[in-house]
C-alpha positions in Angstrom: 154.8 37.6 -56.6 155.8 39.4 -59.7 156.4 37.6 -63.0 159.4 38.6 -65.1 158.1 40.5 -68.1 160.5 38.7 -70.4 158.8 35.4 -69.5 155.4 36.8 -70.3 156.6 38.0 -73.7 158.1 34.6 -74.4 154.8 32.8 -73.6 152.9 35.3 -75.9 155.3 34.7 -78.8 155.1 30.9 -78.4 151.2 31.1 -78.3 151.1 33.2 -81.5 153.4 30.8 -83.3 151.4 27.7 -82.3 148.1 29.3 -83.2 149.5 30.2 -86.6 150.7 26.7 -87.2 147.3 25.4 -86.3 145.5 27.7 -88.8 147.9 26.8 -91.7 147.6 22.9 -91.1 143.8 23.1 -90.9 143.1 25.0 -94.1 145.1 23.5 -96.9 145.1 25.1 -100.5 142.0 24.2 -102.4 142.5 21.9 -105.6 142.7 23.6 -109.0 141.8 20.2 -110.8 139.1 20.8 -113.4 139.3 18.3 -116.3 136.6 16.5 -118.1 137.4 12.7 -118.0 134.6 10.9 -119.8 131.7 11.9 -122.0 128.9 9.5 -123.4 125.6 10.1 -125.2 122.4 8.1 -124.5 122.0 6.9 -128.1 121.5 3.4 -129.4 124.1 2.2 -129.1 125.7 4.5 -126.7 128.3 6.8 -128.1 131.5 7.7 -126.3 133.0 11.0 -127.0 136.7 11.5 -127.8 138.3 14.0 -125.4 141.2 16.2 -126.7 142.6 17.7 -123.6 145.2 19.8 -125.5 142.5 21.4 -127.6 139.8 21.3 -124.8 137.2 19.6 -127.2 135.0 16.6 -127.2 133.8 15.1 -130.5 131.2 12.4 -130.8 129.6 10.8 -133.8 126.1 9.4 -133.7 124.4 6.9 -135.9 122.5 8.2 -139.0 119.0 9.2 -138.3 119.7 10.2 -134.7 117.9 13.4 -133.7 120.4 15.7 -131.9 118.2 18.2 -130.6 117.7 16.7 -127.2 120.5 14.2 -126.6 121.3 13.3 -122.8 125.0 13.3 -122.0 126.6 11.4 -119.1 129.7 13.4 -118.0 132.6 12.6 -115.6 134.9 15.2 -114.5 137.3 16.3 -111.7 136.7 19.5 -109.8 133.5 20.7 -108.0 130.9 21.1 -110.7 130.2 21.2 -114.4 127.7 23.4 -116.3 125.4 22.4 -118.1 125.0 19.5 -115.7 125.5 15.9 -116.6 122.3 14.2 -117.4 120.6 17.3 -118.8 119.3 17.1 -122.4 121.0 19.4 -124.8 120.6 20.5 -128.4 123.7 19.5 -130.1 122.7 20.8 -133.5 125.6 23.3 -132.8 128.6 22.9 -130.6 127.9 23.1 -126.8 130.3 24.6 -124.4 130.7 22.9 -120.8 132.4 24.8 -118.1 134.2 22.6 -115.3 134.7 24.6 -112.0 137.6 23.6 -109.7 137.4 23.7 -105.9 139.5 26.8 -105.9 136.9 28.6 -108.2 139.1 28.4 -111.3 137.2 27.2 -114.6 138.0 25.4 -117.7 135.7 25.2 -120.8 135.3 22.4 -123.2 133.5 22.5 -126.6 131.5 19.5 -127.5 130.6 18.8 -131.1 128.3 16.0 -132.2 128.2 14.8 -135.7 125.8 12.5 -137.4 127.1 9.7 -139.6 126.1 10.0 -143.3 123.5 7.7 -144.7 124.8 4.4 -146.4 124.8 4.6 -150.2 123.7 1.6 -152.1 124.6 1.2 -155.9 123.7 -1.5 -158.4 126.3 -3.0 -160.4 124.9 -4.6 -163.7 125.8 -7.9 -164.9 129.1 -8.0 -166.7 131.3 -10.7 -168.3 128.9 -13.5 -167.2 128.8 -12.2 -163.6 125.2 -11.5 -162.4 124.3 -8.0 -161.5 124.3 -7.2 -157.7 123.7 -4.4 -155.2 126.6 -3.2 -153.1 127.2 -0.8 -150.3 128.9 2.1 -151.9 129.8 4.2 -148.9 128.8 4.6 -145.4 127.8 1.9 -142.8 124.6 0.1 -143.2 122.4 0.2 -140.1 121.5 -3.1 -138.6 118.7 -4.8 -140.4 116.1 -5.9 -137.8 115.8 -9.5 -137.0 112.1 -9.2 -137.7 111.1 -6.6 -140.3 107.7 -5.2 -139.9 106.4 -2.6 -142.5 103.4 -0.3 -142.2 100.7 -0.9 -144.7 101.0 1.7 -147.5 97.3 2.2 -147.7 94.0 1.7 -146.0 93.7 -2.1 -146.2 90.0 -2.1 -145.4 89.5 -0.5 -148.8 91.5 -3.1 -150.8 89.5 -5.7 -152.8 92.3 -7.9 -154.3 96.0 -8.4 -153.9 98.5 -8.8 -156.8 101.1 -11.3 -155.5 104.8 -10.5 -156.0 106.8 -12.9 -158.2 104.2 -13.7 -161.0 103.9 -13.5 -164.8 101.0 -11.1 -165.4 100.2 -9.8 -168.9 102.9 -11.8 -170.3 105.5 -10.0 -168.3 107.2 -11.0 -165.1 106.4 -8.9 -162.0 108.7 -9.1 -159.1 106.5 -6.6 -157.4 102.9 -7.0 -156.1 100.1 -4.6 -155.7 96.7 -3.5 -154.3 93.4 -3.3 -156.2 90.4 -1.3 -155.2 86.9 -0.9 -156.5 86.7 0.6 -159.9 86.4 4.5 -160.4 87.8 5.2 -156.8 90.9 6.6 -158.0 90.9 9.7 -156.1 89.9 8.2 -152.8 93.0 6.1 -152.3 95.9 7.6 -150.1 99.3 6.1 -150.4 101.8 6.4 -147.4 105.3 5.6 -146.8 105.6 2.1 -145.1 109.1 2.6 -143.7 111.6 5.4 -143.1 113.8 5.9 -146.3 115.5 8.2 -148.6 113.8 9.1 -151.8 116.1 7.4 -154.2 114.9 7.9 -157.7 111.6 8.6 -159.6 109.8 8.3 -162.9 107.0 10.3 -164.7 105.7 8.7 -167.7 102.7 8.0 -169.8 100.7 4.8 -169.9 97.2 4.3 -171.3 97.0 8.0 -172.1 97.6 9.2 -168.5 100.6 10.4 -166.6 101.8 8.0 -163.9 104.4 8.3 -161.2 106.9 5.9 -159.8 109.1 6.4 -156.7 111.9 4.1 -155.4 113.0 4.5 -151.7 116.1 3.1 -149.9 116.8 2.8 -146.3 120.6 2.8 -145.5 120.2 -0.6 -143.9 119.6 -2.1 -147.4 115.8 -2.1 -147.6 114.3 -0.7 -150.9 110.8 -0.4 -151.8 108.9 0.8 -155.0 105.6 2.6 -155.4 104.2 2.7 -158.9 101.0 3.9 -160.7 100.6 6.8 -158.5 98.2 9.3 -160.2 97.9 12.3 -157.9 100.8 13.2 -155.6 101.1 15.1 -152.3 102.2 18.6 -152.6 105.8 17.7 -151.6 106.1 14.8 -154.1 104.5 16.8 -156.8 107.2 19.3 -156.4 109.9 16.6 -156.7 108.1 15.1 -159.8 108.1 18.7 -161.4 111.9 18.2 -161.5 111.8 15.1 -163.6 112.1 15.0 -167.4 108.8 15.5 -169.5 106.7 12.4 -169.4 107.0 9.9 -172.3 106.2 6.3 -172.8 109.4 5.2 -171.2 109.2 4.8 -167.4 113.0 5.1 -167.0 113.9 6.5 -163.6 115.9 9.6 -162.7 118.1 9.7 -159.6 117.2 12.4 -157.2 119.4 14.6 -155.1 120.3 13.0 -151.8 119.1 14.1 -148.5 115.4 13.8 -149.2 113.7 11.5 -146.7 110.3 10.3 -145.8 109.0 8.9 -142.5 106.6 6.2 -141.8 103.1 7.2 -142.7 103.9 10.4 -144.6 101.5 10.8 -147.5 103.0 10.3 -151.0 99.9 10.2 -153.2 96.1 10.8 -153.0 95.2 9.2 -156.2 96.2 6.0 -157.9 95.6 4.0 -161.1 94.0 5.1 -164.3 90.9 7.5 -164.3 90.2 7.0 -168.0 89.4 3.4 -167.5 88.4 3.4 -163.9 91.1 0.9 -163.1 92.2 1.7 -159.5 95.2 0.3 -157.9 98.9 0.7 -157.4 102.0 -1.5 -157.4 104.3 -2.1 -154.3 107.6 -4.0 -154.3 110.0 -4.6 -151.4 113.6 -5.7 -151.8 116.4 -6.7 -149.5 119.5 -5.3 -151.1 122.0 -7.2 -148.9 121.1 -10.6 -150.3 119.5 -12.4 -153.0 116.2 -14.4 -152.5 116.0 -18.2 -152.7 114.6 -18.3 -156.2 117.8 -16.7 -157.4 119.7 -19.8 -156.2 118.3 -21.4 -159.4 120.8 -20.5 -162.1 118.1 -20.6 -164.9 115.7 -18.5 -163.0 118.5 -15.9 -162.2 119.5 -15.7 -165.8 115.9 -15.0 -166.8 115.5 -12.4 -164.1 118.9 -10.8 -163.7 118.0 -7.2 -162.8 117.8 -4.8 -159.9 114.6 -6.1 -158.4 113.7 -9.7 -159.1 116.6 -11.4 -157.3 116.1 -9.3 -154.2 112.4 -9.2 -154.0 110.7 -10.1 -150.7 107.2 -11.5 -150.2 105.8 -8.4 -148.5 102.4 -10.0 -147.5 104.2 -11.6 -144.5 106.2 -8.4 -143.7 103.2 -6.5 -142.3 101.8 -6.6 -138.7 100.1 -9.8 -137.8 96.7 -8.4 -138.3 97.4 -6.7 -141.6 99.2 -9.8 -142.9 96.2 -11.9 -142.1 94.0 -9.5 -143.8 96.0 -9.3 -147.1 96.4 -13.1 -147.1 92.7 -13.5 -146.8 91.9 -11.4 -149.8 91.3 -12.8 -153.2 94.3 -12.5 -155.8 94.2 -9.8 -158.4 95.3 -12.3 -161.2 92.9 -15.2 -161.7 95.3 -17.0 -163.8 98.2 -16.9 -161.4 96.2 -16.9 -158.2 98.0 -16.8 -154.9 101.4 -17.9 -156.1 104.8 -16.5 -156.0 108.0 -18.0 -157.5 110.1 -16.8 -154.5 107.7 -17.8 -151.6 107.4 -20.1 -149.9 
């Protein structure tokens, strides 16, 4: 039996049409979505970037002191992939370009810029019109002061023979700071190091007992200040800074230093201390909490007698060292026989 050619043609046409429909429905167009939807940095605390979709940029500001050379981002995006990949450390010292690739192969680029917050700036407002002087945060945001502050010892404590207690009258003069004393005539064998990260705030080059002495003040943005005085021989870096100071005179007035100069814990500041002409070997160390005044300043008479930049904010640093270092310095004999182991703002 023969089949009508028209029927065969109709069947072929219908089959072709059905096959075409099946192909179209099983292979839909691929998505062109390719946007960056979230960007965070693994800092402390975690920082969330601000995404500007119209400008195709991401901006993030990290806390002062953050090292940006190897920050790890966590990135959420639409599309198939992103390059560089989320979770991969990047150097954000300069802007980094991220490319998001959609399922259809199209791409979109985002430029990520990371900025570091400027350090907090503290300023002292002298007493005026009967109002006591005070430190105040002039600009920036103070980093969180640790619940338990622990300082590194600024010298080799095994070499120390006596401790000058902070908060005493010595040589008929009030000393808010304390200090370390060593065996006589060992001036050139004492190394002084930074006890905490901080900005080099101000300095002095002056003459006392016929010898040039150096003093440096350091401030950490969280509101911690410390002073190192009676430094005799400086490290190369600190000597270069001292060379910018006014010529030495009998005045120990300090000079403010250009901002942006920092020390890290353990950095060498001096390799000699005290007075070589007399063999008196030692240096002074004062520590201050600029955020608040100490308990001695609650006494109005005491505050009136000691209303300056240091005394009302001075801390008893013997108990701010590690447990073992604190135990050692507290066990050493006092440097002042008359005052002994006393401090008018501790306990």
